[in-house]
N, C-alpha and C positions, 0 to 999 in steps of 0.2 A: 843689287836689285835683281829680282827674279825675272826670268823670261817666261814666255808661254810654255816653252819646252821644259824648263826645269820645274815649273809648277805642275805641269801635266805628269812628269815623272814622279813627283811627290804623290799625286792622286793614285797613280798606278801602283806605286810601291806600298802605300798604306793598305790597298785592297788586295795585295798579294799577286798582282799581275806583273811579274818580273820576267816571265817567259813570253816571247813574242813568236808566233807561228806565222811565217810570211814567205812571200816571193816578191823580191824588190823590183820597183820600177823607178823612173826618174823622179816622179812626184813624191816618192817616199824617202828618197835619200836624205833630205834634211832632218827627218825624224830618226831613222835607224842608224844614220851615220854618226850620231852623237850619243849612243847608248852609254849610260853609266856602267861601271864595272860590275854591279850587282844584277844587271839585266842579261838575259840570254836570248839569242836569236836561233830559232830552229827553222832551217830552210827546207821547203818543199819545191819540187821542180815544176809544179803548176798549181793554180789557185784551188782547183778541186781537191787536190791532195792536201794542201795547206788547211783548208776548212775541215776536211775529214780527220786529220790528225788532231786539230783543236777540238772537234766534236767529241772524239773518243776521250781526250784528256779531260774535258769539262764534265762529261758524264761520270768517268771513273773517279775523278778527284772530288766531285760534288762541290765544285768551285768554278768561278768564271775563268774563261780562257780568252787571251788577247790575240786577235788576228789582224794582220796588216796586208791589205790587198792593193793592187795597182789600179787606181782610178776606175773608170767605167768598164774598160775592157777586162780588167782583172776581176771586177765584181761580176760581170757577165759570165766569165769562166767558172766562177764559184757558185753560181746560183743553184745548180743541181745538188751540190753538197749542202748548200744552205737550206734546201728543202728538207733534207733529213734532219738537220739540226733543229729546224722549226718544230717538226713533229715529235722530236725527242725531248722537247723543252730544255735544250742545251743552252746554258747561259754564256753565249759568245758575245764579246765586245769586238765588233768587226770595224776596223778603221780602214779608210781608203784615202790615198793622197788625191789632192785636187790641184788643178792649175793655180797659178798665182791669181790673186783677186783682180789685178789689172787686166788680165787676159780673158776673164770669164765671159764678158759681154760679147766678145767676138768669136766665141767658141773655138779658141786656139786648140791646136793638137793636144790630146790627152785631157781636155776638159771633161768633167763629169756633168753633163747637161742634165738638169733636174735631178740632182744627186739624191734627194730625199724620196723621189718617186721610184727610181730604178730598182731598189731591192724589195719593194712592196710586192706581194703581201707576206713576205717570208721573214719579216722582222717585227718586233713589237713596237719599235720606234726608229725613225731615221732622222738624223740631225745634220745640219751644216751650220756651224756657228755664224751669226750675223756679223761678228767682228772678232778680231784675234783675241782680245781679252776674255772672251767668253769660252775659249777652247777648254781650259781646265775644268770649268763648271760643267760644260757639256760632257766632258769625259766622265766626271763623277756621276752625272745623270745617267749616262749610258750604263755604267757599272751597276748602279742601284736598280735601274729598270730591268736589266738582264737578270738580276738575282731576285726580283720581286715575283710573287706567285701570279700566274704560272710563269716559270722561268722561260727564257727564250733569247734568241739573238737580237742584238741592237746594232744599228749601223751609224757610223759617224764619218762624214766626209770633211777633210781638213785641208784648206789651201796651204801649199807648202811654204809660202812666204810668211805664214803666221808664226812659225816656230821661234824665230829669232826676235820677235817683237817683245819689248820690255813691258812689264806690268807696273802699274802705279804702286808706289811704296805702301799706300794704305789699302791696297786691294785685299778683300777678305780671304782668309785661308779656308779652303774647303776640304783639304786632304784628310782631315781627321773626322769628318762628318760621318755618322752612321745612320742607317735606315733599318728599322726592325719591323718584322711582319707578324701579325697574329693569325686569326682565322679559326679559332676553336669553335666547335659546335656547341650550341646552348644545351644545357642539361635536359630541357624538355624535348629537344630534337633527338638526343641520344636515347632518352626514355621511349620516345615514340618508335624509333627504329627497332629497339630491342623488343618492344611489345609486338611489333609486326613479325619479327623473327620467331618469337615464342608461339605466336598464333598460327604460324605456317605449319603445314603438315610435312612438306618436303621442300625446305628451302635449299638454295644452292648459292655458292660464292664464285664470283668471277673477278679476277685480279688483273691489273694492268701495270704498265711500266713505271708509273709514278710511285707504286709501292716500293719497288727496288730503288728508284731514284732518291727516295726520302729515307732510305735505310730502315724500312719498316717490315722487312720480310719475316723476322721472328714474331712480330706482332700479328702478322697475317696468319702465321701457323697457329699461334695461340688462339686467335679468333675462330679459325676453322675447327680446331679441336673443342673449344668451349661450345660452339654452336652445333657441333657434330654434323658438319655439312660437307658434301662433295665439293671439290674446288677445281675450277678450270682457269686457264689463262685466256685472256681476251684475244680476239683474232689478231693475226699478224703482229706478234709480240716483238718489240725491239729490246726488251730486257726480260729477265726471268724473276718474277716476284714470289715464287713458291718452289720449294725443293721438289725435283722431279721424281724422287724415290719415296716421297711421303705417301702413306697409304691412302690419304684423301685426294691425292692429285689425280685428275681424270684426263688431263691432256690439254691441248690447245683447241679452242673453239673454231669451227669452220668459218670461212670468210664470206659466206653467202647467207642471205636472209633465210632461205629454205633450210639449208644445212644446219645453221645455228639453231633455228627453232626446233628442228627435229631432234637435235642432241639434248636440248633443254626441256623437251616434252615431259610432262609428268611432275615438274617442279612448279609449286604455286607461288614462290617468291624468289626472285633473283636479286642478290645484293652485289652490285658492281662497284668496285673500289679502285680508283686510280686509273680508269680507262674510259674511252668514249663509249657511247651506247648507240650503235656499235659501228666500228670502222670496217665496212665491208670492202670486198675487192671483186670477187667473181659474182656476176649478176645472175642469180637464180631467184626469181620472184617467190615470195612466200610471206607468211605472217612475220611481223617483227618479234612477237612473243607467242608462245603456244597459248591455246585457249585456256582461260582460267589462271593465267600467270600474271603477277604484278611485278614491278621492278623498282628498286631504290638505287640511286647512283650517288656515290661520294667522290668528288673530284676537286682538284685545286684549280681547275681551269673554268672560268665563267663561260667561255665560248663553248666548251664541251657540254656544259650544263644546258646552255641555251639552245643548242642545235640537236640535242638528243632526240632519237626517234620515239622514245616512249619512257614512261616512268617518272617518278619524283626524284628531283636532284637536289643535293646539298653541296654548296661550294664551301670547302673547308680545308684545314690542314690535315693531311692524311694520317700521319703518326698519332696525333692527339685524338683524332676520331676513332682510330682503331683501339687506342688505349681506353677511351671512354666506353666503347662497346664492351670490351673485355671486362672492365670493372663491374658491368651490370649483368654479366652472364655467369651463371654458376658453372663450376667444372662438371664435366660429364664424361662418362666412359663408354658412351654408345658407339657401336661399330660403324665404320664408314663403308661407303659403297666401294667394292673392289675396282681399282683403276684398270684401264685397258692394257693389254699386253701386245707386244709386237709379234710378228710372225716368225717362222723359222729362218735361220740365217743360211746363206750359202756357205759351202766349205771355204775355209780361209785361204786355200791355195787356188781357188778359181780366179781366172783373169778374163776380163776386167773384174776388179773387186767390187762387191756389192757395197753401197754406201753404209748400210747397217753394220757390215763387218768392219769398215773403217772406224765407225763410232764405238763398236765393241772393243776394238783394239785400243782406242784412246782411253776408254774406261779402265782398261787393265794396265796401262803403261804410265799415263801422265799422273801427276799428283792430284789429289782430290780437290785442292784449292785452285786448280787451273781455271783461268778465265778464257772463255771462248768468244771470239768475234767471228761471226758467220756472214757469208754472202754466197751461199750455194742454194739458190732458191728451189732447185728441183729435188733437193734431198731433205726438205723441211720435215716431212712426216717421219722419215727414218731417224732424223736427229732427235726429235722430241720423244719418239718411242724408245730410244736407246740410251741417250747420253745421260750421265749422272751429274746434275747440277744441284749442289747442296748449299753453297755459301752465298752470302750477299754479294752482289756485283759480279756474278759469274758469267754473264751473257750479254752481248751487244749485237745489234743488227740495225741495218738502215731503216730508220723509223718511217720514212716516206716510201720505202721500197726503191729508191733511186740507186742504181748501181754505181759503184765507185767508192762507197764508204769503207768496205771491209779492210782493204790493204792499208790505207792510211789510218783508219780508225784504230786498228790494232796497235799501231805505233803510239798513238796518244794514250790509249788505255795502259800500255806498258809503262810509259813515262810517268803516269799517275799512280801506277801500282808496281813499284820496283821489286817488291818482295814476293810477287806471285808470277807463276809461269803464264804466258799468253800464247794460245794457239789460235791461228786464224784459218778458218775453213772457207776456202774461196773457190767458186766454180770457175771453170776455164773461160766462160763468157764474161763473168764479172771481173776477172783478173785484168782484162785488157782495158778496163775503164780507168784504172789508177795504178798501172804497173810501175810508173816512175817513183812510187812510194818506196820501192826497193832501194833506190839510191839513198834516200834519207835514212833508211834502216842501216845501210852499210856505212854511211858517213858518220853516224852517231853511235854505231855499235849497239843498236836497240835489239834486245833479246826477244824476238818474236819468231815462232816457228810457223811458217806458212804451209798448209796442206792445200795444194791446188788439185781439186777433184776434176779430172779431165774426162768428160764423156763426149767431147768433140761436137757438141750441139748446144743451142740455147734450150736446155732441157725442160725448163718450166713452161715454155711456150707450147710444147707438143700436146700435153694433156689439156691445156687451155684451149688450143685450137680444136681439139677433138670435142670438147664440151660445147663449142660453138657450132659444130657441124662443118668445120672448115677442114678440108682434106689436103689441099695443095697450097702450102705456104713457102714462098722462097726465102732464102737468107737465114735458114736455121742451122746450117752445117758450118762448123768453124774448125775443121780438121787441119792438121799440119803445123800446129804452133809448137815450137820447141822452147818450152818455158825454162828448161835448164840453161840453155844458151843465153836466153834473155836475162835470167837472174845473174849468171856469171858476168854478163856485160855490165851490170850495175854493181858488181862486186859482192854478191851474196852467194855463198856456197849452195849448190843444188844437186839433187839426184832424183832419179825416177825409180819407183818400185813397181813390182808386178804381182805381189801377193800380200795377204794379210800377215803371214809369218814374217816376210821381209820387212813390211811396214813396222812391225813391233820393234825389230832391232834398230831400224833407222830412227824411229821416234825416241827410243831410249837414249841413243847417242845425242839427239837434239836436246833432250831434257838435261843431259849431263854436260853439255857444252854451251858456253855463253855466246851471245851474238845471234844475228839473224840467220835463218836457214829456210830454204824452199825444198819441199818434198812434193814431187808430182806423182799423183796416184791415179792411174787409169781406172775409171769406175763405170759400172753399168748404169743405164738410164733408169731412174727411180720414178715411177708414175705416181704423181701426187693425187691425193684425194681432195675433193672440194667439200 
């Protein structure tokens, strides 16, 4: 006779969820203590690291990832990382142990009080089965909900005395059940969008992370070429949906209303695909769209469509919509608008090293197929001006802007992409939010090269403060951190470089050697644009 535990393992196995990312507590021991031999457990030293690894893994594998947290306290520790997963549409199945059912009424130690309320609003669905026999079905519901459009995290709280309960012999099996999703645009909708594109005199294309997440980058390139349109990436990108060396690529849009409208001025139609309209950050009041400009949004997220600031929205499957538009557009050889270019570089032997020089060095040393996971917010402009991103799934960033994603996220990306090099570009401020990820890197021998860009300040906040007219801000200096010693303490080889030339040699060694490595690069402060 099956138990709740064995039936749940069947559900997880059928859906490919045989790797568990977790940090154990007492409520979780009855679950993880009886793992079948085909299941693996990846340990992170705190819950934020655990969710960050799973987030990177889910995005890079295009598949759900299973997370195991410790009751309410562990869930609370993970909430910052869960925010990034929510905005990245990462299909995480987040499980948390709960006290035994007999203890719940008295709020015994480690009870998850109002468990379904705690993770809101950062999950699509939060469940706590009403009885033990419903755990396997609830797990299946969690998996299918996480993978349904728009994808996202789901939370499941499970009392730990449920696992050993026996199921009735005639209980229905749900392990092999499948859920399929549609969402194609109707032919008349595609015809209407194409008609508006053809009627526009200066259309433009804006792409978001869901293009890359649905493996539709090549389709986006074809559409840009067919429509002969300049192409931008939507503000605050967490993935890269378009090759950064393509002649039609114009860069990343600003994160303010005024800045974005200024950049798009002169275009009479904006086609936004796979992105919100728009996700602002820096408050600079201005028009949502330039005068005389209309907008069309294609998104897989009904919420994004409903809350958009402007334009007509279509909720649909992104790849099929792109393919439908391409079918209706003739090939054209019209010239594109030249993309912006970066300014002059500092000499490679200057110290501290200019961020742009670091990125130039990466372009010349690492393989073209390298995946970048970034969390160096003060070097954003230099990164997008300089770095060469050509392949699908080459870039990941914290989708909600919450620090702590980069170091663990890189590990998850590498686990899901074993045949590609992974380089994590981490600011010295961000590194401290999830530095224990280095232990997991060393423990499992995960081949990630970390570049810690050390400017000894919360660099992104300085231009932000200046734009607000604030001149005296305490707590921005973070000097005196010895990241090489910290890395060594976690078991990861590390060294500090002092020039672009030295960096090239150290990077080449890292690319040729398996396993994790930390390279600390003293960098000058890069003043971001808004």
